[in-house]
N, CA, C and O of each residue as an XYZ file, in Angstrom:
416
protein
N      14.774    -72.866    -36.726
C      14.351    -71.510    -36.452
C      13.091    -71.198    -37.254
O      13.006    -71.502    -38.444
N      12.138    -70.601    -36.601
C      10.874    -70.288    -37.254
C      11.033    -69.069    -38.161
O      11.850    -68.184    -37.909
N      10.228    -69.052    -39.225
C      10.223    -67.877    -40.083
C       9.423    -66.785    -39.386
O       8.413    -67.067    -38.741
N       9.871    -65.541    -39.513
C       9.174    -64.452    -38.843
C       7.778    -64.236    -39.418
O       7.552    -64.398    -40.617
N       6.871    -63.877    -38.559
C       5.504    -63.579    -38.958
C       5.498    -62.280    -39.766
O       5.984    -61.258    -39.282
N       4.955    -62.302    -40.993
C       4.955    -61.091    -41.828
C       4.226    -59.915    -41.167
O       4.642    -58.764    -41.302
N       3.154    -60.209    -40.464
C       2.411    -59.136    -39.800
C       3.261    -58.494    -38.698
O       3.255    -57.275    -38.524
N       3.985    -59.328    -37.966
C       4.865    -58.816    -36.909
C       5.974    -57.953    -37.515
O       6.291    -56.888    -36.986
N       6.565    -58.413    -38.627
C       7.595    -57.630    -39.302
C       7.046    -56.313    -39.809
O       7.725    -55.287    -39.758
N       5.815    -56.341    -40.299
C       5.174    -55.116    -40.782
C       4.973    -54.126    -39.634
O       5.226    -52.931    -39.788
N       4.519    -54.624    -38.488
C       4.336    -53.747    -37.323
C       5.662    -53.161    -36.863
O       5.729    -51.991    -36.487
N       6.714    -53.967    -36.892
C       8.039    -53.459    -36.513
C       8.517    -52.379    -37.480
O       9.097    -51.376    -37.064
N       8.271    -52.588    -38.766
C       8.671    -51.597    -39.766
C       7.893    -50.295    -39.580
O       8.457    -49.208    -39.705
N       6.607    -50.406    -39.282
C       5.791    -49.209    -39.048
C       6.285    -48.471    -37.801
O       6.389    -47.244    -37.797
N       6.585    -49.224    -36.754
C       7.081    -48.599    -35.519
C       8.414    -47.888    -35.768
O       8.633    -46.782    -35.275
N       9.302    -48.528    -36.537
C      10.597    -47.929    -36.851
C      10.413    -46.649    -37.668
O      11.070    -45.642    -37.405
N       9.527    -46.690    -38.650
C       9.272    -45.511    -39.491
C       8.684    -44.376    -38.649
O       9.062    -43.217    -38.824
N       7.776    -44.696    -37.750
C       7.165    -43.685    -36.890
C       8.222    -43.033    -36.001
O       8.206    -41.817    -35.806
N       9.133    -43.831    -35.466
C      10.206    -43.272    -34.630
C      11.113    -42.352    -35.433
O      11.549    -41.315    -34.933
N      11.399    -42.724    -36.670
C      12.236    -41.874    -37.518
C      11.546    -40.543    -37.804
O      12.185    -39.491    -37.767
N      10.249    -40.584    -38.088
C       9.513    -39.352    -38.352
C       9.465    -38.488    -37.097
O       9.641    -37.272    -37.176
N       9.230    -39.099    -35.949
C       9.220    -38.370    -34.687
C      10.582    -37.733    -34.426
O      10.661    -36.587    -33.984
N      11.643    -38.469    -34.698
C      12.995    -37.935    -34.532
C      13.232    -36.731    -35.416
O      13.878    -35.771    -34.998
N      12.712    -36.768    -36.646
C      12.855    -35.612    -37.531
C      12.125    -34.403    -36.967
O      12.671    -33.299    -36.965
N      10.897    -34.595    -36.487
C      10.145    -33.457    -35.956
C      10.791    -32.885    -34.699
O      10.742    -31.675    -34.479
N      11.390    -33.728    -33.876
C      12.124    -33.235    -32.709
C      13.334    -32.434    -33.176
O      13.606    -31.358    -32.643
N      14.058    -32.945    -34.161
C      15.212    -32.251    -34.723
C      14.806    -30.881    -35.265
O      15.477    -29.882    -35.007
N      13.713    -30.840    -36.012
C      13.224    -29.587    -36.570
C      12.808    -28.609    -35.473
O      13.109    -27.418    -35.558
N      12.124    -29.099    -34.453
C      11.678    -28.233    -33.356
C      12.866    -27.643    -32.595
O      12.854    -26.462    -32.248
N      13.881    -28.449    -32.337
C      15.067    -27.945    -31.637
C      15.784    -26.909    -32.498
O      16.226    -25.879    -31.990
N      15.899    -27.175    -33.787
C      16.520    -26.226    -34.715
C      15.785    -24.885    -34.695
O      16.409    -23.831    -34.575
N      14.469    -24.933    -34.813
C      13.687    -23.690    -34.812
C      13.790    -22.962    -33.477
O      13.944    -21.741    -33.448
N      13.708    -23.693    -32.384
C      13.779    -23.086    -31.058
C      15.128    -22.392    -30.839
O      15.173    -21.239    -30.411
N      16.212    -23.091    -31.131
C      17.544    -22.520    -30.921
C      17.740    -21.289    -31.790
O      18.279    -20.285    -31.323
N      17.315    -21.347    -33.041
C      17.497    -20.194    -33.918
C      16.606    -19.024    -33.523
O      16.999    -17.869    -33.685
N      15.416    -19.304    -33.010
C      14.571    -18.207    -32.510
C      15.176    -17.555    -31.270
O      15.131    -16.333    -31.125
N      15.735    -18.358    -30.384
C      16.397    -17.793    -29.201
C      17.570    -16.920    -29.613
O      17.739    -15.824    -29.079
N      18.381    -17.383    -30.551
C      19.515    -16.590    -31.036
C      19.015    -15.297    -31.671
O      19.550    -14.221    -31.403
N      17.988    -15.405    -32.512
C      17.450    -14.225    -33.185
C      16.920    -13.206    -32.177
O      17.242    -12.021    -32.270
N      16.117    -13.651    -31.224
C      15.551    -12.721    -30.258
C      16.606    -12.147    -29.321
O      16.497    -10.993    -28.905
N      17.623    -12.932    -28.983
C      18.656    -12.408    -28.094
C      19.432    -11.282    -28.779
O      19.834    -10.321    -28.123
N      19.640    -11.392    -30.070
C      20.326    -10.312    -30.776
C      19.400     -9.160    -31.116
O      19.837     -8.010    -31.160
N      18.143     -9.445    -31.353
C      17.181     -8.378    -31.613
C      16.956     -7.512    -30.381
O      16.792     -6.296    -30.478
N      16.952     -8.156    -29.232
C      16.723     -7.427    -27.988
C      18.027     -6.964    -27.353
O      18.028     -6.420    -26.249
N      19.132     -7.181    -28.050
C      20.461     -6.803    -27.565
C      20.768     -7.391    -26.202
O      21.357     -6.733    -25.344
N      20.364     -8.638    -26.014
C      20.663     -9.310    -24.762
C      22.089     -9.847    -24.749
O      22.623    -10.174    -23.689
N      22.698     -9.937    -25.913
C      24.058    -10.459    -25.995
C      24.935     -9.535    -26.833
O      25.539     -9.985    -27.807
N      25.019     -8.239    -26.473
C      25.820     -7.339    -27.312
C      27.320     -7.594    -27.193
O      28.054     -7.366    -28.155
N      27.784     -8.052    -26.059
C      29.218     -8.280    -25.885
C      29.562     -9.759    -26.061
O      30.444    -10.283    -25.382
N      28.878    -10.406    -26.952
C      29.101    -11.824    -27.210
C      30.530    -12.054    -27.693
O      31.076    -11.247    -28.445
N      31.123    -13.143    -27.263
C      32.504    -13.443    -27.646
C      32.587    -14.110    -29.016
O      33.685    -14.290    -29.544
N      31.449    -14.480    -29.600
C      31.466    -15.119    -30.915
C      31.527    -14.071    -32.003
O      31.118    -12.926    -31.811
N      32.039    -14.477    -33.137
C      32.138    -13.553    -34.275
C      30.749    -13.318    -34.853
O      29.873    -14.174    -34.728
N      30.539    -12.157    -35.488
C      29.199    -11.814    -35.990
C      28.605    -12.816    -36.971
O      27.400    -13.064    -36.928
N      29.404    -13.395    -37.847
C      28.868    -14.319    -38.847
C      28.676    -15.739    -38.351
O      28.115    -16.572    -39.062
N      29.135    -16.026    -37.137
C      29.070    -17.388    -36.619
C      27.633    -17.892    -36.534
O      27.355    -19.032    -36.907
N      26.730    -17.066    -36.056
C      25.339    -17.490    -35.894
C      24.677    -17.746    -37.244
O      23.841    -18.640    -37.372
N      25.054    -16.957    -38.249
C      24.525    -17.189    -39.585
C      25.034    -18.518    -40.137
O      24.286    -19.258    -40.774
N      26.309    -18.816    -39.889
C      26.878    -20.083    -40.355
C      26.176    -21.255    -39.677
O      25.867    -22.253    -40.327
N      25.923    -21.140    -38.365
C      25.207    -22.190    -37.643
C      23.816    -22.364    -38.241
O      23.368    -23.490    -38.455
N      23.136    -21.265    -38.508
C      21.804    -21.293    -39.095
C      21.820    -22.019    -40.439
O      20.975    -22.879    -40.686
N      22.763    -21.685    -41.298
C      22.817    -22.271    -42.644
C      23.238    -23.741    -42.599
O      22.604    -24.585    -43.233
N      24.297    -24.053    -41.857
C      24.772    -25.443    -41.830
C      23.766    -26.371    -41.164
O      23.478    -27.450    -41.682
N      23.238    -25.964    -40.033
C      22.257    -26.791    -39.349
C      20.991    -26.911    -40.194
O      20.374    -27.974    -40.245
N      20.607    -25.818    -40.858
C      19.449    -25.856    -41.756
C      19.655    -26.844    -42.891
O      18.726    -27.548    -43.287
N      20.880    -26.893    -43.415
C      21.197    -27.857    -44.468
C      21.056    -29.287    -43.955
O      20.544    -30.158    -44.659
N      21.508    -29.523    -42.734
C      21.384    -30.856    -42.145
C      19.911    -31.222    -41.959
O      19.528    -32.369    -42.190
N      19.090    -30.268    -41.548
C      17.655    -30.531    -41.380
C      17.020    -30.862    -42.734
O      16.191    -31.767    -42.826
N      17.400    -30.141    -43.766
C      16.859    -30.421    -45.106
C      17.292    -31.805    -45.586
O      16.481    -32.544    -46.145
N      18.548    -32.162    -45.377
C      19.025    -33.495    -45.763
C      18.263    -34.572    -44.989
O      17.895    -35.604    -45.549
N      18.030    -34.325    -43.700
C      17.269    -35.262    -42.882
C      15.864    -35.446    -43.456
O      15.372    -36.570    -43.551
N      15.220    -34.341    -43.839
C      13.869    -34.404    -44.401
C      13.858    -35.152    -45.739
O      12.987    -35.987    -45.983
N      14.824    -34.847    -46.594
C      14.883    -35.508    -47.903
C      15.088    -37.004    -47.736
O      14.439    -37.805    -48.409
N      15.989    -37.380    -46.839
C      16.246    -38.810    -46.654
C      15.041    -39.529    -46.063
O      14.879    -40.735    -46.254
N      14.204    -38.799    -45.352
C      13.057    -39.418    -44.700
C      11.816    -39.448    -45.593
O      11.074    -40.430    -45.596
N      11.595    -38.382    -46.340
C      10.323    -38.247    -47.052
C      10.398    -38.420    -48.570
O       9.355    -38.426    -49.224
N      11.589    -38.561    -49.152
C      11.669    -38.753    -50.601
C      11.235    -40.173    -50.934
O      11.833    -41.126    -50.437
N      10.207    -40.338    -51.766
C       9.699    -41.684    -52.045
C      10.709    -42.585    -52.758
O      10.733    -43.787    -52.494
N      11.528    -42.055    -53.635
C      12.495    -42.883    -54.353
C      13.516    -43.498    -53.423
O      13.892    -44.659    -53.585
N      13.962    -42.737    -52.462
C      14.929    -43.235    -51.496
C      14.279    -44.294    -50.616
O      14.903    -45.306    -50.297
N      13.037    -44.069    -50.225
C      12.329    -45.037    -49.373
C      12.134    -46.353    -50.109
O      12.310    -47.422    -49.524
N      11.767    -46.286    -51.406
C      11.557    -47.515    -52.174
C      12.864    -48.294    -52.309
O      12.877    -49.519    -52.191
N      13.953    -47.584    -52.557
C      15.242    -48.236    -52.688
C      15.616    -48.928    -51.379
O      16.074    -50.071    -51.376
N      15.415    -48.224    -50.273
C      15.741    -48.799    -48.969
C      14.886    -50.030    -48.692
O      15.389    -51.027    -48.176
N      13.611    -49.972    -49.026
C      12.725    -51.118    -48.815
C      13.158    -52.312    -49.655
O      13.172    -53.446    -49.176
N      13.511    -52.050    -50.908
C      13.969    -53.138    -51.778
C      15.237    -53.782    -51.240
O      15.360    -55.007    -51.216
N      16.175    -52.952    -50.809
C      17.428    -53.479    -50.271
C      17.191    -54.255    -48.978
O      17.791    -55.310    -48.774
N      16.332    -53.751    -48.111
C      16.027    -54.442    -46.864
C      15.403    -55.795    -47.155
O      15.762    -56.796    -46.536
N      14.468    -55.826    -48.095
C      13.829    -57.088    -48.459
C      14.840    -58.047    -49.084
O      14.820    -59.246    -48.806
N      15.712    -57.520    -49.920
C      16.738    -58.357    -50.550
C      17.662    -58.970    -49.495
O      17.954    -60.165    -49.549
N      18.120    -58.166    -48.542
C      19.000    -58.678    -47.498
C      18.277    -59.667    -46.579
O      18.876    -60.634    -46.108
N      16.991    -59.421    -46.326
C      16.216    -60.340    -45.500
C      16.097    -61.691    -46.176
O      16.288    -62.727    -45.538
N      15.780    -61.689    -47.479
C      15.678    -62.952    -48.216
C      17.022    -63.672    -48.253
O      17.084    -64.893    -48.110
N      18.090    -62.912    -48.443
C      19.415    -63.512    -48.471
C      19.751    -64.137    -47.112
O      20.311    -65.231    -47.052
N      19.415    -63.456    -46.047
C      19.661    -63.965    -44.698
C      18.868    -65.242    -44.445
O      19.404    -66.229    -43.939
N      17.575    -65.212    -44.804
C      16.738    -66.400    -44.604
C      17.228    -67.571    -45.454
O      17.189    -68.721    -45.015
N      17.682    -67.280    -46.651
C      18.203    -68.330    -47.521
C      19.459    -68.949    -46.907
O      19.635    -70.167    -46.932
N      20.323    -68.107    -46.362
C      21.534    -68.617    -45.712
C      21.190    -69.412    -44.465
O      21.879    -70.383    -44.154
N      20.162    -69.038    -43.752
C      19.729    -69.758    -42.564
C      19.215    -71.149    -42.954
O      19.484    -72.137    -42.270
N      18.476    -71.209    -44.060
C      17.942    -72.491    -44.529
C      19.071    -73.423    -44.965
O      19.005    -74.628    -44.722
N      20.104    -72.879    -45.606
C      21.246    -73.710    -46.042
C      22.047    -74.196    -44.849
O      22.670    -75.255    -44.915
N      22.041    -73.453    -43.779
C      22.784    -73.848    -42.590
C      22.150    -75.014    -41.880
O      22.844    -75.740    -41.169
N      20.841    -75.228    -42.044
C      20.121    -76.327    -41.380
C      20.478    -77.677    -41.988
O      20.564    -78.673    -41.270
N      20.687    -77.722    -43.302
C      20.884    -79.006    -43.974
C      22.141    -79.699    -43.615
O      22.412    -80.789    -44.120
């Protein structure tokens, strides 16, 4: 089995990182859109006879907001990224080493 081309692996890592960042921005946009719709519907009294309890929308806002913040921290915190990169490299080397031992 051939060893992977480092440049190809680098391009794959960049593509994966870009997809993760795009996923975060989509998540953030959906969060903002849904909360703006909820806010405007209650401001304009479009849903006065809503069957949900009054605090439910606030709970959704806070819990979903917490998830968005956790998503951002996991994506953009440099310490977490460095740890993940080190672990990925460690597992890759371990895998390649095991592959080399399997050939003999």
